[in-house]
C-alpha positions in Angstrom: -0.2 0.2 0.0 1.5 3.3 -1.1 2.4 5.7 1.6 1.7 8.5 -0.6 -2.0 7.8 -1.6 -3.1 4.4 -0.2 -5.8 2.7 -2.4 -9.1 1.3 -1.0 -11.6 -0.3 -2.9 -15.3 0.3 -1.8 -17.7 -2.3 -3.2 -21.2 -1.0 -3.4 -22.1 2.7 -4.3 -25.0 3.1 -2.0 -25.5 5.4 1.1 -22.6 3.6 3.2 -20.3 3.0 0.4 -20.5 6.7 -1.2 -20.4 8.3 2.6 -17.2 6.5 3.2 -15.7 7.4 -0.1 -16.4 11.1 0.5 -14.6 11.0 3.8 -11.5 8.8 2.8 -11.4 10.8 -0.3 -11.2 13.8 1.5 -8.4 12.4 4.0 -6.2 11.7 1.0 -7.0 7.9 0.1 -7.0 6.8 -3.4 -10.8 5.5 -3.5 -12.5 3.6 -6.1 -16.1 2.5 -5.8 -17.2 -0.6 -7.6 -21.3 -0.6 -8.2 -22.9 -3.5 -9.8 -25.7 -1.5 -11.3 -25.4 0.4 -14.3 -26.0 3.8 -12.8 -27.0 5.5 -9.9 -30.1 3.5 -8.4 -33.6 5.2 -8.7 -36.4 4.3 -6.4 -36.1 2.9 -2.7 -37.7 3.9 0.3 -38.2 7.4 1.5 -35.5 8.2 4.5 -35.5 10.9 7.2 -32.8 13.4 8.3 -33.2 12.8 12.2 -30.4 11.6 14.6 -27.4 10.2 13.2 -28.3 10.8 9.8 -28.6 14.5 10.2 -25.3 14.5 12.5 -23.1 12.8 9.8 -24.4 15.1 6.8 -23.8 18.2 9.2 -20.2 16.8 9.3 -19.9 16.2 5.6 -21.1 19.7 4.9 -24.2 18.2 2.8 -27.0 18.8 5.0 -28.5 21.7 3.2 -28.2 19.8 -0.1 -30.1 17.3 1.3 -32.7 19.5 2.9 -33.1 21.2 -0.7 -34.5 17.7 -1.7 -37.4 17.2 0.9 -40.5 15.6 0.2 -43.5 17.4 1.9 -44.7 15.4 4.5 -47.8 15.9 6.9 -48.0 12.4 8.7 -49.0 8.8 8.6 -52.6 7.6 8.6 -54.0 4.0 8.5 -57.1 3.4 6.6 -59.6 0.6 5.8 -60.4 -1.0 2.6 -62.7 2.0 1.6 -60.1 4.7 2.5 -61.8 5.8 5.6 -59.2 6.7 8.3 -58.8 4.4 11.4 -55.8 6.3 13.1 -53.4 9.1 12.2 -49.9 10.4 13.5 -49.1 13.8 12.2 -45.3 14.9 12.0 -45.6 16.8 15.1 -46.4 13.8 17.0 -43.9 12.6 19.9 -41.9 15.9 19.5 -41.4 15.1 16.1 -40.0 11.5 16.7 -42.9 9.8 15.4 -43.4 7.4 12.3 -42.9 10.1 9.9 -40.6 13.1 10.1 -40.9 16.7 8.6 -37.6 16.0 6.8 -37.9 13.3 4.6 -36.3 12.8 1.1 -36.0 9.8 -1.2 -33.1 7.6 -0.6 -32.2 8.0 -4.4 -32.0 11.6 -3.8 -29.8 11.5 -0.7 -27.7 8.9 -2.7 -27.1 11.5 -5.5 -25.8 14.0 -3.0 -23.4 11.8 -1.5 -22.3 10.4 -5.1 -21.7 14.2 -6.2 -19.5 14.8 -3.1 -17.6 11.8 -3.7 -16.8 12.8 -7.2 -15.8 16.0 -5.8 -13.3 14.1 -3.6 -11.8 12.6 -6.6 -13.4 9.3 -5.9 -13.4 7.0 -9.2 -16.9 5.1 -9.6 -17.0 2.1 -12.1 -20.7 1.1 -12.6 -21.7 -2.2 -13.7 -18.8 -3.6 -12.0 -18.1 -5.7 -8.8 -15.6 -8.0 -7.3 -15.5 -11.6 -8.5 -12.5 -12.9 -6.4 -10.5 -11.6 -3.3 -6.8 -13.0 -2.7 -4.8 -11.8 0.1 -1.2 -10.9 -0.8 1.5 -9.8 1.4 0.6 -6.1 0.9 -3.0 -6.2 0.3 -6.0 -7.8 -1.5 -5.9 -8.6 -5.1 -9.5 -8.2 -6.7 -10.5 -9.9 -9.8 -13.3 -7.7 -11.3 -16.2 -8.7 -13.5 -14.6 -6.9 -16.3 -11.9 -4.3 -15.2 -8.4 -5.7 -14.9 -7.2 -7.2 -11.6 -6.0 -4.8 -9.3 -4.5 -4.7 -5.6 -5.6 -2.4 -2.9 -4.6 -2.1 0.6 -8.2 -1.9 1.9 -11.6 -3.7 0.5 -14.7 -2.5 2.0 -17.9 -4.4 1.3 -20.7 -2.0 1.4 -22.9 -3.9 -1.1 -25.9 -4.4 0.7 -27.8 -7.3 2.6 -27.1 -9.8 -0.2 -23.2 -8.7 -0.1 -20.9 -10.4 -2.5 -18.0 -9.4 -0.6 -19.4 -11.1 2.4 -20.1 -14.2 0.6 -16.5 -14.2 -1.0 -14.7 -13.6 2.3 -17.0 -14.6 5.3 -19.3 -17.5 3.6 -22.8 -18.1 2.3 -25.6 -15.7 3.2 -27.8 -18.2 4.8 -25.1 -18.2 7.7 -25.9 -14.5 8.5 -29.8 -14.0 7.4 -32.3 -14.1 9.9 -35.7 -13.6 8.3 -38.4 -11.7 9.9 -41.3 -13.5 8.1 -42.5 -10.8 5.8 -41.6 -9.7 2.2 -42.0 -6.3 0.5 -42.1 -4.9 -2.9 -41.7 -1.1 -3.6 -41.9 1.0 -6.6 -42.8 4.3 -8.0 -46.3 5.0 -9.3 -46.9 7.7 -11.9 -49.8 9.7 -11.0 -52.6 10.4 -13.6 -55.7 12.4 -13.4 -57.5 9.9 -11.6 -54.8 9.0 -8.9 -56.1 9.6 -5.6 -54.1 12.6 -4.1 -52.2 11.9 -0.7 -51.8 15.7 0.3 -48.6 14.9 2.0 -49.9 11.8 4.0 -48.1 8.3 4.1 -51.1 6.0 4.0 -51.4 2.6 5.1 -54.1 -0.2 4.5 -53.7 -3.5 6.5 -55.8 -6.7 5.6 -56.0 -10.0 7.4 -53.2 -12.4 6.7 -50.6 -10.1 7.4 -50.9 -8.2 4.2 -50.2 -4.3 3.9 -50.4 -1.9 1.1 -49.1 1.8 1.4 -48.5 4.8 -0.4 -46.5 7.8 0.4 -45.4 11.1 -1.3 -42.7 11.2 -3.8 -41.5 13.7 -6.2 -44.2 15.7 -7.8 -46.5 13.7 -10.0 -45.4 10.4 -8.2 -46.1 8.4 -5.3 -43.9 5.7 -3.5 -45.7 2.2 -3.2 -45.2 -0.5 -1.0 -46.7 -3.9 -0.7 -46.0 -6.2 2.4 -46.9 -9.8 3.0 -45.9 -12.8 4.9 -43.0 -14.7 3.3 -39.7 -16.1 4.0 -38.7 -17.1 0.4 -39.6 -15.4 -3.0 -39.3 -16.3 -6.8 -35.8 -15.8 -8.4 -34.9 -12.0 -8.7 -34.7 -12.4 -12.4 -38.1 -14.0 -12.9 -40.2 -10.8 -12.8 -43.2 -12.7 -14.2 -43.5 -15.1 -11.2 -42.9 -12.2 -8.7 -46.0 -10.4 -10.4 -48.0 -13.5 -10.3 -47.3 -14.0 -6.7 -48.6 -10.5 -5.7 -51.5 -10.9 -7.7 -52.3 -14.0 -5.9 -51.6 -12.5 -2.5 -53.3 -9.3 -2.7 -56.0 -10.2 -5.1 -59.2 -9.4 -2.7 -57.2 -6.7 -0.7 -59.3 -3.7 -1.5 -58.5 0.0 -1.2 -56.0 0.8 -4.1 -54.3 -2.4 -4.3 -55.5 -3.2 -7.8 -54.0 0.0 -9.0 -51.0 -0.9 -7.2 -50.6 -4.4 -8.7 -51.2 -2.6 -12.3 -48.5 0.2 -11.7 -45.8 -2.5 -10.5 -45.6 -4.1 -13.9 -44.6 -0.8 -15.6 -42.5 0.7 -12.9 -38.9 1.2 -13.9 -37.6 0.6 -10.3 -39.9 -2.3 -9.0 -38.1 -4.5 -6.4 -39.0 -7.2 -4.2 -37.3 -8.7 -1.4 -37.4 -10.3 2.1 -37.4 -8.4 5.3 -34.3 -9.9 7.1 -31.5 -8.8 9.6 -28.1 -9.8 8.9 -26.1 -10.8 11.9 -22.2 -11.3 11.2 -20.1 -12.1 14.4 -16.9 -10.4 13.0 -17.0 -7.6 10.4 -13.4 -7.9 9.3 -11.1 -10.6 8.1 -7.5 -9.4 7.2 -7.8 -6.3 4.9 -11.4 -6.7 4.2 -14.1 -5.3 6.4 -18.1 -5.1 5.9 -20.2 -1.8 6.1 -23.7 -1.2 6.3 -26.4 -3.7 5.6 -23.7 -6.0 4.4 -22.4 -6.4 8.2 -25.7 -5.5 10.1 -28.8 -5.2 8.3 -31.5 -4.2 10.7 -34.3 -4.4 8.1 -36.4 -1.5 7.1 -38.6 -2.3 9.8 -36.0 -0.8 12.2 -36.3 2.8 10.6 -32.6 2.8 11.0 -30.9 1.9 7.9 -29.5 5.0 6.5 -28.7 6.5 10.1 -26.8 3.0 10.7 -24.9 3.1 7.2 -24.0 7.0 7.7 -22.8 6.3 11.1 -20.7 3.4 10.4 -19.0 5.2 7.6 -18.2 7.9 10.1 -17.0 5.4 12.4 -14.9 3.6 10.1 -13.3 6.7 8.6 -12.5 7.9 12.3 -10.9 4.4 13.3 -8.7 4.7 10.2 -7.8 8.2 10.9 -7.1 7.7 14.6 -4.7 4.9 13.9 -2.8 6.8 11.2 -3.4 3.7 8.8 -2.6 6.1 5.8 1.0 6.3 7.2 1.1 3.1 9.0 -0.7 0.1 7.0 0.4 -2.2 9.8 -2.2 -0.7 12.1 -5.0 -1.7 10.0 -6.1 -4.7 12.1 -6.1 -2.6 15.2 -8.4 0.4 13.4 -11.0 -2.1 12.1 -11.1 -3.8 15.6 -11.6 -0.3 17.2 -14.3 0.4 14.3 -16.3 -2.6 15.6 -15.9 -2.0 19.1 -17.3 1.6 18.8 -20.3 0.6 16.3 -21.3 -2.8 17.9 -23.7 -1.1 20.7 -25.3 0.8 17.9 -26.1 -1.9 15.9 -27.3 -4.1 18.6 -29.6 -1.4 19.9 -31.0 -0.9 16.5 -31.7 -4.5 15.7 -33.8 -4.9 18.9 -37.0 -3.8 17.1 -39.8 -2.1 19.2 -41.8 -5.0 20.6 -44.4 -6.3 18.2 -43.0 -4.2 15.4 -43.6 -7.2 12.9 -47.1 -7.7 14.0 -47.7 -3.8 13.9 -46.4 -3.7 10.0 -48.6 -6.6 9.1 -51.1 -7.6 11.5 -52.5 -11.1 11.2 -56.3 -10.7 11.9 -59.0 -8.1 11.6 -59.0 -7.6 15.5 -55.2 -7.3 15.4 -56.0 -4.5 12.7 -58.4 -2.9 15.0 -56.0 -3.0 18.0 -53.1 -1.6 16.2 -55.1 1.4 15.2 -56.5 1.9 18.7 -52.9 1.8 19.9 -51.6 4.4 17.6 -54.5 6.7 18.8 -53.9 5.9 22.5 -50.2 6.4 22.3 -50.7 10.0 21.5 -53.1 10.7 24.3 -52.6 11.8 27.9 -49.8 10.2 30.1 -49.3 7.6 27.5 -48.0 10.1 25.2 -45.4 11.2 27.4 -44.0 7.8 28.0 -44.0 7.0 24.3 -42.3 10.4 23.5 -39.3 9.3 25.7 -39.3 5.9 24.4 -39.2 7.3 20.5 -36.4 9.7 21.4 -34.3 7.0 22.6 -35.2 4.0 20.2 -32.1 2.8 18.4 -29.6 5.2 20.0 -26.2 4.1 21.0 -26.8 2.9 24.9 -23.2 4.1 25.7 -24.5 7.7 25.1 -27.3 8.0 27.4 -27.5 11.8 27.4 -28.4 11.8 23.5 -32.0 12.8 22.9 -32.2 12.6 19.0 -34.8 10.3 17.3 -34.2 7.5 15.2 -33.8 8.0 11.3 -34.7 5.8 8.5 
């Protein structure tokens, strides 16, 4: 590894990968990001700017750029099959620490902010590329790419998501680390027409018996972000889109509300995706000069509401550990730096993976009674003395237990 400008490969150009690339590029590392997608990904969940997300973006000097891309939000509401509201939670609930934040933007927009910053830090991006083989050498890791010539790096970071290729190459098969939560989720962008019901800034959710959920939330002007959740631990192959649509048709055929509209829109959405809700639990995040970051190491699942916050905080913790150990000038200190990164980040991850009690059932109730109870609880939590206790809990959820004075909320 060159003393003048050490080389690092980040596999995965998402939130965690590009956030780390920005920090290391600014610190003088020669950074290459390999992203298997042909370009920046579109679509994805809406994310918020509370807690760790906000803190790290402030540190990067990117908060204002993220705030410029906010999607207007009024709150969340749960509706029956006719669209009648059963419960609501405005953005002001729990001192702004409720289900939906005032400061939300599309994941793709946040990824663009980070990508542009990485380019400004002279980071090299290789789209349509990924690692196919990792071989240790006396001075680094030799990487065989899908198309590019082999190259040696002083550090390889696997930030390539819950289905990480780097994790499989270095740590073993996904099955060893995947912990299914029993649900699957499809998400995509719906383009509005003159007949599309307006959301007016509300994130609307309809639950139906059998652990089925349909939801729509505000997107860019003229679009809505749609989600369909159902009970599953396995799915058709990713490339078999026809089988995926058939499965959704079978599961949601009698759902009601706007579900037929959503099923039709899924077939034409350019960003349609379907996956299971899982957690990833890896006992050790680094081996030699290879380290995992973000969902590759610790996916807490979208149900945690903490994926982006963990990705950004993890990137900052890894960059800090490398800087504190002066690894650029002393490559032999890398093992200690990676150990320090794990020790600093593990408490945060453990807290995030402890979902609120009943979170899976709340996301997709099994029975009609469960749906009614869920709506009652949402209303009850926002009233009287219960609200005060819930506000305290919301402010602490997912926070690093080693920082007991921290009062910011969880961030999606």
